[in-house]
DSSP file (Angstrom, degrees, kcal/mol; ACC not computed):
  #  RESIDUE AA STRUCTURE BP1 BP2  ACC     N-H-->O    O-->H-N    N-H-->O    O-->H-N    TCO  KAPPA ALPHA  PHI   PSI    X-CA   Y-CA   Z-CA
    1    1 A M              0   0    0      0, 0.0    74,-0.0     0, 0.0     5,-0.0   0.000 360.0 360.0 360.0 131.0   -1.0   -4.6   21.0
    2    2 A S     >  -     0   0    0      1,-0.1     4,-2.4     4,-0.0     5,-0.2  -0.188 360.0-115.6 -61.5 158.7   -1.3   -1.4   23.1
    3    3 A N  H  > S+     0   0    0      1,-0.2     4,-2.7     2,-0.2     5,-0.2   0.920 117.1  49.8 -62.1 -40.7   -3.5    1.4   22.1
    4    4 A A  H  > S+     0   0    0      1,-0.2     4,-2.2     2,-0.2    -1,-0.2   0.874 112.9  46.7 -66.9 -34.8   -0.5    3.8   21.7
    5    5 A L  H  > S+     0   0    0      2,-0.2     4,-2.3     1,-0.2    -1,-0.2   0.892 111.6  54.0 -74.1 -37.7    1.3    1.2   19.4
    6    6 A R  H  X S+     0   0    0     -4,-2.4     4,-2.1     1,-0.2    -2,-0.2   0.918 109.5  45.9 -64.4 -43.4   -2.0    0.7   17.5
    7    7 A I  H  X S+     0   0    0     -4,-2.7     4,-2.9     1,-0.2     5,-0.3   0.918 111.0  51.8 -69.6 -38.0   -2.2    4.3   16.8
    8    8 A L  H  X S+     0   0    0     -4,-2.2     4,-2.3    -5,-0.2     5,-0.4   0.872 109.8  50.7 -61.6 -33.7    1.4    4.6   15.8
    9    9 A V  H  X>S+     0   0    0     -4,-2.3     4,-1.7     2,-0.2     5,-1.2   0.928 113.4  46.1 -65.4 -46.7    0.9    1.6   13.3
   10   10 A V  I  X>S+     0   0    0     -4,-2.1     5,-3.0     3,-0.2     4,-0.5   0.956 117.6  41.5 -61.2 -52.9   -2.2    3.4   11.9
   11   11 A V  I  <>S+     0   0    0     -4,-2.9     5,-1.2     3,-0.2    -2,-0.2   0.939 122.3  38.3 -69.0 -47.1   -0.6    6.8   11.5
   12   12 A V  I  <5S+     0   0    0     -4,-2.3     4,-0.3    -5,-0.3     5,-0.3   0.978 131.0  21.1 -65.3 -58.2    2.8    5.5   10.2
   13   13 A L  I  X5S+     0   0    0     -4,-1.7     4,-1.4    -5,-0.4    -3,-0.2   0.932 128.7  34.1 -78.5 -58.8    1.7    2.8    8.0
   14   14 A V  I  X<S+     0   0    0     -5,-1.2     4,-2.3    -4,-0.5     5,-0.3   0.971 126.6  36.1 -76.4 -57.1   -1.8    3.1    6.9
   15   15 A V  I  ><S+     0   0    0     -5,-3.0     4,-2.0     2,-0.2    -3,-0.2   0.926 121.9  45.1 -67.0 -43.6   -2.1    6.9    6.7
   16   16 A T  H  ><S+     0   0    0     -5,-1.2     4,-2.4    -6,-0.3    -3,-0.2   0.915 113.0  51.2 -60.0 -46.0    1.5    7.5    5.4
   17   17 A G  H  X S+     0   0    0     -4,-1.4     4,-1.7    -5,-0.3    -2,-0.2   0.913 112.5  45.1 -59.2 -47.9    1.2    4.7    2.9
   18   18 A T  H  X S+     0   0    0     -4,-2.3     4,-2.6     2,-0.2     5,-0.2   0.882 110.3  56.8 -59.7 -43.6   -2.1    6.1    1.6
   19   19 A A  H  X S+     0   0    0     -4,-2.0     4,-2.6    -5,-0.3    -2,-0.2   0.892 103.4  52.4 -51.9 -50.8   -0.7    9.5    1.5
   20   20 A F  H  X S+     0   0    0     -4,-2.4     4,-1.8     1,-0.2    -1,-0.2   0.916 109.9  48.2 -59.1 -48.5    2.1    8.4   -0.6
   21   21 A A  H  X S+     0   0    0     -4,-1.7     4,-1.1     1,-0.2    -2,-0.2   0.913 115.5  44.5 -60.8 -44.9   -0.3    6.9   -3.2
   22   22 A V  H  < S+     0   0    0     -4,-2.6     4,-0.3     1,-0.2    -1,-0.2   0.853 110.5  54.9 -69.1 -31.8   -2.5   10.0   -3.3
   23   23 A L  H >< S+     0   0    0     -4,-2.6     3,-1.3    -5,-0.2     6,-0.5   0.868 102.4  57.8 -63.7 -37.0    0.5   12.3   -3.4
   24   24 A A  H 3< S+     0   0    0     -4,-1.8    -1,-0.2     1,-0.3    -2,-0.2   0.868 108.9  44.8 -63.3 -37.4    1.8   10.4   -6.5
   25   25 A A  T 3< S+     0   0    0     -4,-1.1    -1,-0.3    -5,-0.1    -2,-0.2   0.434 101.1  88.0 -90.0   3.3   -1.4   11.1   -8.4
   26   26 A S  S X  S-     0   0    0     -3,-1.3     3,-1.5    -4,-0.3     4,-0.4  -0.619  86.0-114.0-101.5 167.9   -1.6   14.8   -7.4
   27   27 A P  T >> S+     0   0    0      0, 0.0     4,-0.8     0, 0.0     3,-0.7   0.731 110.7  73.0 -57.9 -24.4   -0.1   18.0   -9.0
   28   28 A A  H 3> S+     0   0    0      1,-0.2     4,-2.5     2,-0.2     5,-0.3   0.772  80.4  75.0 -64.8 -24.5    2.0   18.4   -5.9
   29   29 A Y  H <> S+     0   0    0     -3,-1.5     4,-2.9    -6,-0.5    -1,-0.2   0.906  92.7  51.0 -53.5 -49.5    4.1   15.4   -7.1
   30   30 A V  H <> S+     0   0    0     -3,-0.7     4,-2.0    -4,-0.4    -1,-0.3   0.861 109.7  48.3 -59.7 -38.7    5.8   17.4   -9.8
   31   31 A R  H  X S+     0   0    0     -4,-0.8     4,-2.9    -3,-0.2    -2,-0.2   0.940 113.5  47.0 -64.2 -50.3    6.7   20.1   -7.4
   32   32 A I  H  X S+     0   0    0     -4,-2.5     4,-3.0     2,-0.2     5,-0.5   0.868 111.6  53.4 -58.9 -39.0    8.1   17.5   -4.9
   33   33 A D  H  X S+     0   0    0     -4,-2.9     4,-1.7    -5,-0.3    -1,-0.2   0.959 112.1  43.8 -59.5 -50.3   10.0   15.8   -7.8
   34   34 A Q  H  < S+     0   0    0     -4,-2.0    -2,-0.2    -5,-0.2    -1,-0.2   0.867 122.6  38.5 -64.2 -39.6   11.6   19.1   -8.7
   35   35 A S  H  < S+     0   0    0     -4,-2.9     3,-0.2    -5,-0.1    -2,-0.2   0.923 129.6  25.3 -77.2 -44.9   12.4   20.0   -5.1
   36   36 A L  H >< S+     0   0    0     -4,-3.0     3,-2.7    -5,-0.2     4,-0.5   0.470  84.5 106.9-102.1 -10.7   13.4   16.7   -3.6
   37   37 A G  G >X  +     0   0    0     -4,-1.7     4,-3.0    -5,-0.5     3,-2.0   0.796  68.5  71.0 -42.5 -33.7   14.6   14.8   -6.6
   38   38 A W  G 34 S+     0   0    0      1,-0.3    -1,-0.3    -3,-0.2    -2,-0.1   0.818  86.9  67.4 -58.4 -33.2   18.2   15.2   -5.5
   39   39 A L  G <4 S+     0   0    0     -3,-2.7    -1,-0.3     1,-0.2    -2,-0.2   0.790 115.0  25.3 -52.9 -31.1   17.4   12.8   -2.7
   40   40 A F  T <4 S+     0   0    0     -3,-2.0    -2,-0.2    -4,-0.5    -1,-0.2   0.714 124.0  40.0-103.8 -26.9   17.0   10.0   -5.3
   41   41 A W     <  -     0   0    0     -4,-3.0    -1,-0.2     1,-0.1     4,-0.1  -0.958  66.7-135.1-131.4 143.0   19.0   11.0   -8.3
   42   42 A P  S    S+     0   0    0      0, 0.0    -1,-0.1     0, 0.0    -4,-0.1   0.799 108.8  27.0 -65.5 -25.5   22.4   12.5   -8.6
   43   43 A E  S >> S+     0   0    0      1,-0.1     4,-2.8    -6,-0.1     3,-0.9  -0.526  72.6 172.0-130.5  72.2   21.1   14.9  -11.3
   44   44 A P  T 34 S+     0   0    0      0, 0.0     4,-0.4     0, 0.0    -1,-0.1   0.808  76.5  57.8 -62.0 -31.0   17.4   15.4  -10.6
   45   45 A A  T 34 S+     0   0    0      1,-0.2    -2,-0.1     2,-0.1   -11,-0.0   0.933 115.4  39.6 -62.6 -40.0   16.8   18.2  -13.2
   46   46 A A  T <4 S+     0   0    0     -3,-0.9    -1,-0.2     1,-0.1     0, 0.0   0.950 134.1  16.1 -74.4 -49.5   18.1   15.7  -15.9
   47   47 A V  S  < S+     0   0    0     -4,-2.8    -2,-0.1     3,-0.0    -1,-0.1   0.914  80.1 170.6-103.4 -43.5   16.6   12.6  -14.8
   48   48 A G        -     0   0    0     -4,-0.4    -3,-0.1    -5,-0.4    -5,-0.1   0.062  53.4 -86.7  58.7 177.4   13.7   13.1  -12.2
   49   49 A M     >  +     0   0    0      1,-0.1     4,-1.7     3,-0.1     3,-0.4   0.784  63.5 172.4 -96.1 -33.3   11.4   10.4  -11.1
   50   50 A G  H  >  -     0   0    0      1,-0.2     4,-1.4     2,-0.2     3,-0.3  -0.112  60.3 -31.5  62.2-158.6    8.8   10.8  -13.9
   51   51 A P  H  > S+     0   0    0      0, 0.0     4,-2.3     0, 0.0    -1,-0.2   0.809 140.3  55.6 -64.9 -33.6    5.9    8.3  -14.4
   52   52 A W  H  > S+     0   0    0     -3,-0.4     4,-2.7     1,-0.2    -2,-0.2   0.861 106.3  51.7 -71.3 -33.0    7.9    5.4  -13.0
   53   53 A G  H  X S+     0   0    0     -4,-1.7     4,-2.5    -3,-0.3    -1,-0.2   0.906 111.0  48.6 -67.2 -44.9    8.5    7.4   -9.8
   54   54 A R  H  X S+     0   0    0     -4,-1.4     4,-2.1     1,-0.2    -2,-0.2   0.951 111.3  48.0 -66.5 -46.2    4.7    8.0   -9.5
   55   55 A L  H  X S+     0   0    0     -4,-2.3     4,-2.4     1,-0.2    -1,-0.2   0.936 110.5  53.0 -62.2 -46.0    4.0    4.5  -10.0
   56   56 A A  H  X S+     0   0    0     -4,-2.7     4,-3.1     1,-0.2     5,-0.2   0.907 108.0  51.4 -50.7 -43.4    6.7    3.5   -7.3
   57   57 A F  H  X S+     0   0    0     -4,-2.5     4,-2.2     1,-0.2    -1,-0.2   0.877 110.1  49.1 -66.4 -39.0    5.1    5.9   -4.8
   58   58 A V  H  X S+     0   0    0     -4,-2.1     4,-2.5     2,-0.2    -1,-0.2   0.866 113.3  45.3 -67.6 -35.1    1.7    4.3   -5.4
   59   59 A I  H  X S+     0   0    0     -4,-2.4     4,-2.7    -5,-0.2    -2,-0.2   0.957 114.6  47.4 -71.0 -46.1    3.0    0.7   -5.0
   60   60 A A  H  X S+     0   0    0     -4,-3.1     4,-2.4    -5,-0.2    -2,-0.2   0.886 113.3  50.7 -67.6 -33.3    5.0    1.6   -1.9
   61   61 A G  H  X S+     0   0    0     -4,-2.2     4,-2.6    -5,-0.2     5,-0.3   0.952 111.2  47.4 -65.0 -48.9    1.9    3.4   -0.5
   62   62 A G  H  X S+     0   0    0     -4,-2.5     4,-2.9     1,-0.2    -2,-0.2   0.894 112.4  48.3 -53.7 -44.1   -0.3    0.5   -1.1
   63   63 A L  H  X S+     0   0    0     -4,-2.7     4,-2.7     1,-0.2    -1,-0.2   0.904 113.6  48.1 -65.9 -40.1    2.2   -1.9    0.4
   64   64 A M  H  X S+     0   0    0     -4,-2.4     4,-2.4     2,-0.2     5,-0.2   0.931 113.2  46.9 -63.3 -47.6    2.6    0.3    3.5
   65   65 A A  H  X S+     0   0    0     -4,-2.6     4,-2.7     2,-0.2     5,-0.2   0.942 114.3  47.4 -61.9 -47.5   -1.1    0.7    3.9
   66   66 A G  H  X S+     0   0    0     -4,-2.9     4,-2.6    -5,-0.3    -2,-0.2   0.962 112.1  49.3 -57.2 -52.0   -1.8   -3.0    3.5
   67   67 A W  H  X S+     0   0    0     -4,-2.7     4,-2.3     1,-0.2    -1,-0.2   0.858 108.6  55.3 -55.5 -40.6    1.0   -4.0    5.9
   68   68 A G  H  X S+     0   0    0     -4,-2.4     4,-3.0     2,-0.2    -1,-0.2   0.915 107.6  47.3 -57.4 -51.6   -0.4   -1.5    8.4
   69   69 A V  H  X S+     0   0    0     -4,-2.7     4,-2.5     2,-0.2     5,-0.2   0.948 110.7  53.6 -60.8 -46.4   -3.9   -3.1    8.4
   70   70 A T  H  X S+     0   0    0     -4,-2.6     4,-1.4     1,-0.2    -2,-0.2   0.935 112.9  42.2 -56.3 -48.6   -2.4   -6.5    8.7
   71   71 A L  H  < S+     0   0    0     -4,-2.3     4,-0.5     1,-0.2     3,-0.3   0.909 111.7  54.1 -66.2 -40.3   -0.5   -5.6   11.7
   72   72 A L  H  < S+     0   0    0     -4,-3.0     3,-0.3     1,-0.2    -1,-0.2   0.894 118.3  35.6 -60.9 -36.9   -3.3   -3.6   13.2
   73   73 A L  H >X S+     0   0    0     -4,-2.5     3,-1.8    -5,-0.2     4,-1.8   0.630  91.9  92.5 -86.4 -17.4   -5.7   -6.6   12.9
   74   74 A A  T 3< S+     0   0    0     -4,-1.4    -1,-0.2     1,-0.3    -2,-0.1   0.719  88.7  41.3 -64.5 -26.8   -3.3   -9.4   13.6
   75   75 A D  T 34 S+     0   0    0     -4,-0.5    -1,-0.3    -3,-0.3    -2,-0.1   0.474 119.9  44.8 -94.8  -2.6   -3.8   -9.6   17.5
   76   76 A R  T <4 S+     0   0    0     -3,-1.8     2,-0.3     2,-0.1    -2,-0.2   0.617 117.5  30.7-118.0 -17.3   -7.6   -9.2   17.3
   77   77 A Y  S  < S-     0   0    0     -4,-1.8    -1,-0.1     1,-0.1    51,-0.1  -0.834  94.8 -76.9-134.1 168.9   -8.5  -11.6   14.4
   78   78 A T     >  -     0   0    0     -2,-0.3     4,-2.4    49,-0.2     3,-0.2  -0.367  45.6-113.2 -65.0 153.2   -7.2  -14.8   12.9
   79   79 A L  H  > S+     0   0    0      1,-0.2     4,-2.8     2,-0.2     5,-0.2   0.892 118.4  53.1 -56.7 -42.4   -4.1  -14.5   10.7
   80   80 A P  H  > S+     0   0    0      0, 0.0     4,-2.5     0, 0.0    -1,-0.2   0.916 111.4  47.1 -58.2 -42.4   -5.9  -15.4    7.6
   81   81 A Q  H  > S+     0   0    0     -3,-0.2     4,-2.4    43,-0.2    -2,-0.2   0.951 113.4  47.9 -66.0 -45.9   -8.5  -12.6    8.3
   82   82 A A  H  X S+     0   0    0     -4,-2.4     4,-2.4     1,-0.2    -1,-0.2   0.940 112.2  49.7 -59.2 -51.9   -5.9  -10.0    9.1
   83   83 A L  H  X S+     0   0    0     -4,-2.8     4,-2.7     1,-0.2    -1,-0.2   0.844 110.3  48.6 -59.8 -40.1   -4.0  -10.9    5.9
   84   84 A V  H  X S+     0   0    0     -4,-2.5     4,-2.8    -5,-0.2    -1,-0.2   0.924 110.9  51.1 -68.8 -40.0   -7.0  -10.7    3.7
   85   85 A A  H  X S+     0   0    0     -4,-2.4     4,-2.0    -5,-0.2    -2,-0.2   0.939 113.3  45.9 -54.8 -46.8   -7.9   -7.3    5.2
   86   86 A G  H  X S+     0   0    0     -4,-2.4     4,-2.8     1,-0.2    -2,-0.2   0.898 112.0  50.6 -62.8 -42.6   -4.4   -6.2    4.5
   87   87 A M  H  X S+     0   0    0     -4,-2.7     4,-2.3     1,-0.2    -1,-0.2   0.879 110.1  49.9 -70.6 -34.6   -4.4   -7.6    1.0
   88   88 A L  H  X S+     0   0    0     -4,-2.8     4,-2.0     2,-0.2    -1,-0.2   0.854 110.9  50.5 -68.4 -30.5   -7.7   -5.8    0.1
   89   89 A T  H  X S+     0   0    0     -4,-2.0     4,-2.5    -5,-0.2     5,-0.2   0.926 111.3  47.6 -68.1 -46.9   -6.3   -2.6    1.5
   90   90 A W  H  X S+     0   0    0     -4,-2.8     4,-2.8     1,-0.2     5,-0.4   0.905 112.6  50.7 -57.3 -41.3   -3.2   -3.0   -0.7
   91   91 A F  H  X S+     0   0    0     -4,-2.3     4,-2.0     2,-0.2     5,-0.2   0.900 113.7  42.6 -64.1 -42.9   -5.4   -3.8   -3.7
   92   92 A V  H  X S+     0   0    0     -4,-2.0     4,-2.2     2,-0.2     5,-0.3   0.910 119.4  41.8 -68.9 -48.5   -7.6   -0.8   -3.3
   93   93 A V  H  X S+     0   0    0     -4,-2.5     4,-2.0     2,-0.2    -2,-0.2   0.939 120.7  43.8 -69.4 -44.7   -4.9    1.7   -2.5
   94   94 A D  H  X S+     0   0    0     -4,-2.8     4,-2.2    -5,-0.2    -2,-0.2   0.873 117.9  42.8 -64.9 -44.2   -2.6    0.3   -5.2
   95   95 A S  H  X S+     0   0    0     -4,-2.0     4,-2.2    -5,-0.4     5,-0.2   0.922 113.9  48.8 -75.7 -40.5   -5.1   -0.1   -7.9
   96   96 A L  H  X S+     0   0    0     -4,-2.2     4,-2.4    -5,-0.2    -2,-0.2   0.922 115.3  48.1 -61.1 -40.6   -6.9    3.3   -7.4
   97   97 A G  H  X S+     0   0    0     -4,-2.0     4,-1.4    -5,-0.3     6,-0.2   0.872 107.8  54.5 -64.5 -40.7   -3.5    5.0   -7.4
   98   98 A S  H  <>S+     0   0    0     -4,-2.2     5,-3.1     2,-0.2     4,-0.3   0.885 109.9  45.4 -59.3 -44.9   -2.4    3.2  -10.4
   99   99 A V  H ><5S+     0   0    0     -4,-2.2     3,-1.3     1,-0.2    -2,-0.2   0.928 110.6  55.1 -66.5 -43.5   -5.4    4.3  -12.4
  100  100 A A  H 3<5S+     0   0    0     -4,-2.4    -2,-0.2     1,-0.3    -1,-0.2   0.788 110.3  44.0 -59.8 -25.0   -4.9    7.8  -11.1
  101  101 A V  T 3<5S-     0   0    0     -4,-1.4    -1,-0.3    -3,-0.1    -2,-0.2   0.408 121.4-105.6 -99.0   2.7   -1.3    8.0  -12.3
  102  102 A G  T < 5S+     0   0    0     -3,-1.3     2,-0.6    -4,-0.3     3,-0.3   0.655  85.0 122.7  86.1  18.4   -2.2    6.4  -15.7
  103  103 A A    > < +     0   0    0     -5,-3.1     3,-1.9    -6,-0.2     4,-0.2  -0.416  19.9 152.3-104.0  59.8   -0.8    3.0  -15.1
  104  104 A V  G >   +     0   0    0     -2,-0.6     3,-2.3     1,-0.3     4,-0.3   0.788  61.8  72.5 -64.2 -28.5   -3.9    1.1  -15.6
  105  105 A G  G >  S+     0   0    0      1,-0.3     3,-1.4    -3,-0.3    -1,-0.3   0.729  82.3  73.8 -53.2 -24.2   -1.9   -1.9  -16.8
  106  106 A N  G <> S+     0   0    0     -3,-1.9     4,-1.8     1,-0.3    -1,-0.3   0.741  79.8  73.7 -66.5 -20.4   -0.9   -2.4  -13.1
  107  107 A L  H <> S+     0   0    0     -3,-2.3     4,-2.4    -4,-0.2    -1,-0.3   0.798  88.7  60.4 -68.8 -24.8   -4.4   -3.6  -12.4
  108  108 A I  H <> S+     0   0    0     -3,-1.4     4,-2.7    -4,-0.3    -1,-0.2   0.979 109.6  37.9 -74.0 -48.6   -3.6   -6.9  -14.2
  109  109 A P  H  > S+     0   0    0      0, 0.0     4,-1.2     0, 0.0    -1,-0.2   0.839 116.0  54.2 -64.6 -27.2   -0.7   -8.0  -11.8
  110  110 A N  H >X S+     0   0    0     -4,-1.8     4,-2.3     2,-0.2     3,-0.6   0.962 112.3  43.4 -68.0 -43.6   -2.6   -6.7   -8.9
  111  111 A T  H 3X S+     0   0    0     -4,-2.4     4,-2.4     1,-0.3    -1,-0.2   0.884 111.2  54.6 -65.5 -43.7   -5.6   -8.8   -9.8
  112  112 A L  H 3< S+     0   0    0     -4,-2.7    -1,-0.3    -5,-0.2    -2,-0.2   0.705 112.9  43.8 -72.4 -14.2   -3.5  -11.8  -10.6
  113  113 A T  H <X S+     0   0    0     -4,-1.2     4,-1.0    -3,-0.6    -2,-0.2   0.819 115.6  46.3 -83.7 -40.4   -2.0  -11.5   -7.1
  114  114 A L  H  X S+     0   0    0     -4,-2.3     4,-2.6     2,-0.2     5,-0.2   0.924 106.1  53.9 -71.5 -48.7   -5.1  -10.9   -5.2
  115  115 A V  H  X S+     0   0    0     -4,-2.4     4,-2.3     1,-0.2     5,-0.2   0.956 111.0  44.7 -61.8 -52.5   -7.5  -13.6   -6.7
  116  116 A P  H  > S+     0   0    0      0, 0.0     4,-2.1     0, 0.0     5,-0.2   0.926 112.8  54.4 -56.1 -36.6   -5.2  -16.7   -6.0
  117  117 A F  H  X S+     0   0    0     -4,-1.0     4,-2.5     1,-0.2     5,-0.2   0.916 109.6  44.6 -60.3 -44.5   -4.6  -15.3   -2.6
  118  118 A L  H  X S+     0   0    0     -4,-2.6     4,-2.0     2,-0.2    -1,-0.2   0.842 111.4  54.7 -68.9 -32.6   -8.3  -15.1   -1.8
  119  119 A V  H  < S+     0   0    0     -4,-2.3    -2,-0.2    -5,-0.2    -1,-0.2   0.840 114.0  40.4 -65.4 -34.7   -8.9  -18.5   -3.2
  120  120 A V  H  < S+     0   0    0     -4,-2.1    -2,-0.2    -5,-0.2    -1,-0.2   0.880 122.9  39.9 -83.9 -41.5   -6.2  -20.0   -0.9
  121  121 A A  H >X S+     0   0    0     -4,-2.5     3,-2.0    -5,-0.2     4,-0.7   0.734  95.7  81.9 -74.9 -25.7   -7.2  -17.9    2.1
  122  122 A G  G >< S+     0   0    0     -4,-2.0     3,-1.5     1,-0.3     4,-0.3   0.874  86.3  53.5 -53.0 -49.9  -10.9  -18.1    1.7
  123  123 A P  G 34 S+     0   0    0      0, 0.0    -1,-0.3     0, 0.0     3,-0.2   0.645 109.6  50.4 -61.1 -16.9  -11.4  -21.5    3.3
  124  124 A H  G X4 S+     0   0    0     -3,-2.0     3,-1.0    -4,-0.2   -43,-0.2   0.508  83.9  90.9-101.0  -2.3   -9.5  -20.4    6.5
  125  125 A L  T << S+     0   0    0     -3,-1.5   -47,-0.2    -4,-0.7    -1,-0.2   0.790  85.5  50.2 -66.4 -27.5  -11.5  -17.1    7.1
  126  126 A R  T 3  S+     0   0    0     -4,-0.3    -1,-0.2    -3,-0.2    -2,-0.1   0.599  84.9 112.6 -94.3 -10.0  -14.2  -18.6    9.3
  127  127 A R    <   -     0   0    0     -3,-1.0   -49,-0.2     1,-0.1     3,-0.1  -0.345  68.0-121.0 -65.0 134.5  -11.8  -20.4   11.6
  128  128 A E        -     0   0    0      1,-0.1     2,-0.2    -2,-0.1    -1,-0.1  -0.372  39.7 -91.3 -65.0 154.0  -11.5  -19.3   15.3
  129  129 A P        -     0   0    0      0, 0.0    -1,-0.1     0, 0.0     3,-0.1  -0.497  44.8-115.8 -64.2 136.4   -8.1  -18.2   16.5
  130  130 A S        -     0   0    0     -2,-0.2     2,-0.0     1,-0.1    -3,-0.0  -0.478  35.9 -96.6 -75.4 147.3   -6.1  -21.1   18.0
  131  131 A P              0   0    0      0, 0.0    -1,-0.1     0, 0.0     0, 0.0  -0.319 360.0 360.0 -61.3 141.5   -5.2  -20.9   21.6
  132  132 A A              0   0    0     -3,-0.1    -2,-0.0    -2,-0.0     0, 0.0   0.474 360.0 360.0 -84.1 360.0   -1.8  -19.5   22.3
């Protein structure tokens, strides 16, 4: 991956994804919901995005950040190593964001997703990349 593409991946996916999650937990979210809700709902004043919208932003942000890390590392490390780094990034961003927006219950499915993945991927982490 070229340096320019690597920078683009970092900025677009990792930074933007993390920013989505942080935004959802900030007081600015309410202002954005009021101002831009019309993009998502036909009657934003009546519906708004509310707490589920905050959680959706957190989840989307975690997924974007995790995917960005995976793509960033995929050409330098083994696929299992890149995937584990991406999953850990997703877990941290999503879980911290979930707690910040009051959706502590989201830690249960996050953990139930991460632990089996690590159990399966763990034995493959020390392997060298296969020649292409």
